[in-house]
Structures are given as C-alpha cells and as structure tokens.
PLY file of the C-alpha trace (Angstrom):
ply
format ascii 1.0
element vertex 65
property float x
property float y
property float z
element edge 64
property int vertex1
property int vertex2
end_header
-15.18 17.34 17.90
-12.68 14.96 19.48
-15.46 13.40 21.59
-17.40 12.56 18.43
-14.35 10.94 16.85
-13.79 8.85 19.97
-17.45 7.83 19.96
-17.06 6.52 16.40
-13.95 4.59 17.43
-16.05 2.98 20.17
-18.73 2.09 17.57
-21.24 4.70 18.79
-22.19 6.57 15.67
-24.49 9.53 14.98
-26.73 8.92 11.96
-27.59 11.47 9.33
-31.26 11.94 10.26
-32.16 13.09 6.76
-30.93 9.89 5.14
-32.38 7.27 7.51
-34.04 4.50 5.47
-36.09 1.46 6.48
-34.86 -1.47 4.35
-37.54 -4.02 5.38
-35.21 -5.30 8.07
-33.76 -2.36 9.99
-33.08 1.37 9.81
-29.88 2.32 8.00
-28.05 5.58 7.40
-24.54 7.05 7.33
-22.66 8.50 10.29
-22.39 12.30 10.13
-18.99 12.22 11.87
-17.11 9.47 10.03
-19.31 8.73 6.98
-19.51 4.98 7.55
-22.76 3.09 6.92
-24.62 2.48 10.19
-27.74 0.68 11.36
-29.99 1.11 14.38
-29.79 -1.61 17.00
-32.93 -3.05 18.49
-33.46 -1.04 21.65
-31.64 2.05 20.34
-28.14 3.10 19.49
-26.44 3.12 16.12
-23.63 0.75 15.13
-21.39 0.36 12.10
-23.00 -1.80 9.43
-21.26 -4.68 7.70
-21.22 -3.44 4.09
-20.89 -6.92 2.58
-23.99 -8.09 4.42
-25.91 -5.01 3.26
-24.87 -5.53 -0.37
-25.81 -9.21 -0.27
-29.15 -8.57 1.43
-30.08 -5.93 -1.13
-29.20 -8.04 -4.15
-31.99 -9.53 -6.30
-30.68 -13.04 -5.62
-31.17 -12.55 -1.88
-34.83 -11.52 -2.33
-35.97 -14.61 -4.23
-37.44 -17.45 -2.12
0 1
1 2
2 3
3 4
4 5
5 6
6 7
7 8
8 9
9 10
10 11
11 12
12 13
13 14
14 15
15 16
16 17
17 18
18 19
19 20
20 21
21 22
22 23
23 24
24 25
25 26
26 27
27 28
28 29
29 30
30 31
31 32
32 33
33 34
34 35
35 36
36 37
37 38
38 39
39 40
40 41
41 42
42 43
43 44
44 45
45 46
46 47
47 48
48 49
49 50
50 51
51 52
52 53
53 54
54 55
55 56
56 57
57 58
58 59
59 60
60 61
61 62
62 63
63 64
C-alpha cells in the first residue's frame, strides 16, 4: 500500500486496465492507486497526463486542419 503511494509520487502509476483507451495518439487511462489521468510512454511505463493538453487535444477545434 505505501509502496504504491510512493510509486505515484515518483510518477510511476498503475493504470486501470479496464479503462485503457487509444485516443489516436497514445494510450490513456486512470491510475488505480491515486485516480489521476495517466498515459503510456513510448517504450513502456505509465506517467501522469497533463489534463489541459488532453482537453485541448480532444476538442473539436483541435481536430480541424
């Protein structure tokens, strides 16, 4: 339990495997220990996602050429 909390503090999250989604750019999910949005790094490992970047990227304005 405490090890998991320390892992999240060190930005090493554990994704909720049931809620992993491919968003046309990368895999995203939520950490099962702390609940923060996370993404999968290229080469493995999950890191905390920047929520503002995710909101902007998913907006209709960001999708138009």
